[in-house]
Each structure stands twice: as structure tokens, then as C-alpha cells.
Z-matrix of the N, CA and C atoms (Angstrom, degrees):
N
C 1 1.442
C 2 1.533 1 107.43
N 3 1.310 2 116.01 1 124.36
C 4 1.449 3 119.47 2 176.83
C 5 1.503 4 110.06 3 -97.78
N 6 1.347 5 115.90 4 128.23
C 7 1.439 6 122.37 5 -177.24
C 8 1.518 7 109.74 6 -130.50
N 9 1.325 8 114.75 7 159.86
C 10 1.467 9 120.28 8 177.66
C 11 1.520 10 106.74 9 -135.41
N 12 1.338 11 116.40 10 147.86
C 13 1.462 12 119.95 11 174.79
C 14 1.521 13 107.23 12 -99.98
N 15 1.335 14 115.67 13 123.14
C 16 1.478 15 121.50 14 -178.56
C 17 1.503 16 109.73 15 -110.05
N 18 1.314 17 114.81 16 144.66
C 19 1.453 18 121.18 17 173.22
C 20 1.521 19 106.23 18 -111.08
N 21 1.317 20 116.28 19 114.53
C 22 1.465 21 122.05 20 -176.33
C 23 1.526 22 109.34 21 -82.31
N 24 1.340 23 117.83 22 144.33
C 25 1.448 24 120.89 23 178.90
C 26 1.523 25 113.05 24 -71.14
N 27 1.313 26 118.78 25 -25.04
C 28 1.473 27 122.82 26 178.69
C 29 1.518 28 108.53 27 -124.55
N 30 1.311 29 118.11 28 88.43
C 31 1.474 30 120.48 29 -176.14
C 32 1.523 31 112.25 30 -64.43
N 33 1.329 32 114.65 31 145.47
C 34 1.446 33 120.70 32 174.12
C 35 1.526 34 108.27 33 -119.50
N 36 1.285 35 117.02 34 153.43
C 37 1.456 36 123.32 35 178.72
C 38 1.536 37 111.66 36 57.95
N 39 1.326 38 118.21 37 24.33
C 40 1.447 39 122.11 38 173.41
C 41 1.524 40 115.23 39 77.46
N 42 1.312 41 119.30 40 3.99
C 43 1.456 42 121.76 41 179.95
C 44 1.513 43 108.69 42 -121.52
N 45 1.341 44 117.75 43 124.24
C 46 1.452 45 119.70 44 -175.06
C 47 1.526 46 113.65 45 -99.02
N 48 1.334 47 117.54 46 -4.47
C 49 1.483 48 120.76 47 178.36
C 50 1.513 49 110.69 48 -118.93
N 51 1.303 50 116.41 49 140.49
C 52 1.455 51 121.63 50 179.82
C 53 1.516 52 109.82 51 -137.61
N 54 1.320 53 115.44 52 146.65
C 55 1.444 54 121.27 53 171.69
C 56 1.522 55 107.60 54 -88.49
N 57 1.335 56 116.33 55 128.02
C 58 1.458 57 120.58 56 -173.32
C 59 1.522 58 111.11 57 -133.78
N 60 1.304 59 112.52 58 159.71
C 61 1.459 60 122.45 59 170.69
C 62 1.537 61 103.93 60 -115.58
N 63 1.322 62 116.90 61 142.55
C 64 1.461 63 118.39 62 -177.17
C 65 1.520 64 110.86 63 -143.03
N 66 1.317 65 114.46 64 159.81
C 67 1.460 66 121.37 65 172.83
C 68 1.527 67 107.83 66 -148.31
N 69 1.300 68 115.49 67 153.96
C 70 1.459 69 121.84 68 178.42
C 71 1.536 70 106.98 69 -128.35
N 72 1.327 71 115.73 70 111.36
C 73 1.465 72 121.11 71 -179.34
C 74 1.517 73 109.67 72 -136.06
N 75 1.310 74 115.16 73 129.24
C 76 1.461 75 122.14 74 177.31
C 77 1.540 76 112.05 75 51.71
N 78 1.321 77 116.39 76 40.22
C 79 1.467 78 121.60 77 177.62
C 80 1.521 79 114.91 78 77.64
N 81 1.337 80 118.00 79 8.80
C 82 1.451 81 121.44 80 179.49
C 83 1.520 82 109.40 81 -112.79
N 84 1.332 83 115.95 82 121.55
C 85 1.463 84 121.64 83 176.58
C 86 1.518 85 107.47 84 -89.76
N 87 1.308 86 116.74 85 122.14
C 88 1.476 87 122.38 86 177.56
C 89 1.524 88 107.59 87 -109.13
N 90 1.335 89 116.47 88 126.41
C 91 1.456 90 122.26 89 -178.87
C 92 1.514 91 108.83 90 -123.43
N 93 1.349 92 115.70 91 126.76
C 94 1.473 93 121.21 92 175.78
C 95 1.524 94 107.03 93 -117.72
N 96 1.330 95 116.34 94 125.14
C 97 1.456 96 120.71 95 176.99
C 98 1.521 97 110.34 96 -94.66
N 99 1.329 98 115.90 97 152.96
C 100 1.456 99 120.66 98 177.64
C 101 1.527 100 109.42 99 -62.74
N 102 1.311 101 115.24 100 142.25
C 103 1.458 102 120.91 101 174.95
C 104 1.506 103 109.46 102 -70.65
N 105 1.312 104 116.39 103 128.61
C 106 1.479 105 121.59 104 178.14
C 107 1.521 106 110.68 105 -72.59
N 108 1.320 107 116.96 106 -16.66
C 109 1.478 108 119.42 107 177.72
C 110 1.520 109 110.07 108 -82.01
N 111 1.310 110 118.85 109 -27.31
C 112 1.455 111 122.03 110 -179.42
C 113 1.524 112 110.63 111 -93.08
N 114 1.321 113 116.92 112 -42.32
C 115 1.485 114 122.65 113 -179.73
C 116 1.525 115 107.82 114 -118.67
N 117 1.293 116 117.26 115 111.90
C 118 1.459 117 121.73 116 -177.55
C 119 1.529 118 111.16 117 -64.96
N 120 1.339 119 116.92 118 133.74
C 121 1.456 120 119.26 119 176.23
C 122 1.534 121 112.29 120 -70.30
N 123 1.320 122 116.58 121 -7.19
C 124 1.464 123 120.40 122 178.81
C 125 1.521 124 112.45 123 -81.00
N 126 1.351 125 117.38 124 -8.18
C 127 1.466 126 120.15 125 177.91
C 128 1.504 127 108.79 126 -71.15
N 129 1.325 128 118.24 127 120.22
C 130 1.449 129 123.47 128 -179.44
C 131 1.528 130 112.37 129 -113.88
N 132 1.311 131 117.36 130 -14.91
C 133 1.467 132 123.26 131 -177.61
C 134 1.544 133 108.84 132 -90.66
N 135 1.332 134 116.84 133 124.07
C 136 1.475 135 120.80 134 -176.46
C 137 1.528 136 112.27 135 -63.10
N 138 1.345 137 118.03 136 -33.79
C 139 1.460 138 119.68 137 179.19
C 140 1.543 139 110.90 138 -67.95
N 141 1.307 140 117.09 139 -39.88
C 142 1.472 141 121.54 140 177.82
C 143 1.538 142 109.58 141 -67.06
N 144 1.320 143 116.51 142 -40.31
C 145 1.482 144 120.16 143 177.39
C 146 1.511 145 109.91 144 -62.54
N 147 1.310 146 118.44 145 -44.76
C 148 1.475 147 122.32 146 179.09
C 149 1.543 148 110.60 147 -60.35
N 150 1.324 149 116.82 148 -45.01
C 151 1.473 150 121.18 149 178.63
C 152 1.512 151 110.99 150 -61.03
N 153 1.316 152 116.90 151 -43.18
C 154 1.456 153 122.60 152 -179.92
C 155 1.525 154 110.91 153 -64.05
N 156 1.334 155 116.55 154 -42.94
C 157 1.466 156 120.50 155 178.39
C 158 1.535 157 110.63 156 -64.85
N 159 1.333 158 117.46 157 -43.67
C 160 1.467 159 119.80 158 178.77
C 161 1.524 160 112.24 159 -64.10
N 162 1.318 161 116.65 160 -38.48
C 163 1.463 162 119.99 161 179.39
C 164 1.524 163 111.84 162 -67.82
N 165 1.332 164 117.38 163 -25.13
C 166 1.465 165 121.37 164 -176.34
C 167 1.524 166 114.14 165 -112.42
N 168 1.331 167 118.03 166 11.53
C 169 1.461 168 120.44 167 -173.53
C 170 1.530 169 113.60 168 -59.25
N 171 1.320 170 119.43 169 -25.90
C 172 1.459 171 122.09 170 178.77
C 173 1.531 172 112.15 171 -98.19
N 174 1.305 173 117.73 172 2.86
C 175 1.454 174 122.34 173 -179.42
C 176 1.527 175 108.68 174 -75.16
N 177 1.333 176 118.39 175 119.26
C 178 1.475 177 119.37 176 -179.69
C 179 1.530 178 113.87 177 -65.89
N 180 1.337 179 116.95 178 -13.82
C 181 1.455 180 121.33 179 -179.16
C 182 1.532 181 112.41 180 -99.18
N 183 1.354 182 116.48 181 11.38
C 184 1.464 183 120.13 182 -178.17
C 185 1.536 184 112.15 183 -61.14
N 186 1.335 185 116.86 184 -34.24
C 187 1.459 186 122.15 185 -179.22
C 188 1.511 187 109.99 186 -116.75
N 189 1.336 188 114.87 187 150.34
C 190 1.476 189 121.73 188 173.59
C 191 1.529 190 109.07 189 -72.78
N 192 1.307 191 116.40 190 171.60
C 193 1.457 192 120.34 191 175.43
C 194 1.532 193 107.89 192 -60.11
N 195 1.330 194 116.67 193 142.88
C 196 1.464 195 119.20 194 -175.36
C 197 1.541 196 113.29 195 -70.85
N 198 1.318 197 114.31 196 149.11
C 199 1.456 198 121.40 197 169.02
C 200 1.531 199 105.79 198 -103.83
N 201 1.318 200 115.96 199 140.14
C 202 1.455 201 119.91 200 -179.28
C 203 1.529 202 109.35 201 -120.42
N 204 1.333 203 114.17 202 139.88
C 205 1.451 204 121.32 203 -178.15
C 206 1.517 205 110.10 204 -130.56
N 207 1.331 206 116.42 205 137.58
C 208 1.438 207 120.92 206 176.47
C 209 1.530 208 107.76 207 -131.18
N 210 1.313 209 115.94 208 136.96
C 211 1.457 210 120.33 209 177.96
C 212 1.523 211 108.33 210 -82.94
N 213 1.303 212 115.43 211 128.89
C 214 1.433 213 120.53 212 175.57
C 215 1.511 214 109.40 213 -103.66
N 216 1.287 215 116.92 214 131.90
C 217 1.458 216 121.90 215 179.26
C 218 1.504 217 110.14 216 -83.06
N 219 1.339 218 115.94 217 146.19
C 220 1.468 219 121.21 218 178.59
C 221 1.494 220 111.90 219 -67.98
């Protein structure tokens, strides 16, 4: 599973960094953030995070509903 850590310009819920999965197809960027109910945002240790992700890799609720972004030209 390939993931990226994003820092959002307008943080919500007091946390400005999120672990995300993304894809880019036909000019549409799709971003799925980890579910805070499945993976606690309080996890700060990378080994614990990795173990949690591996334990939940088949969980359909591991990620939130995707957000999609498209660049519009002027």
C-alpha cells in the first residue's frame, strides 16, 4: 500500500497532517484519508502505525470517502 503524508493548509479537528492514499486518473486527483475511527490520530510511533495499517489492510472502512479534485484552466 502506497501512502503519503499531507499537510493541509486549513487544518480541521486540530490536526494539520493526514496519512492519505491517492490516485491521478484522467486529470482527476482522488484523495482518501485514513479513518480516524479505525486508525487513531494519537498514534505517533511509525512502527505502531505500520502494525495498525497491516492489521486493517482488508478493512473496507480503513479510508474515508474519497475527495476528488480537478484543475480548471483559466
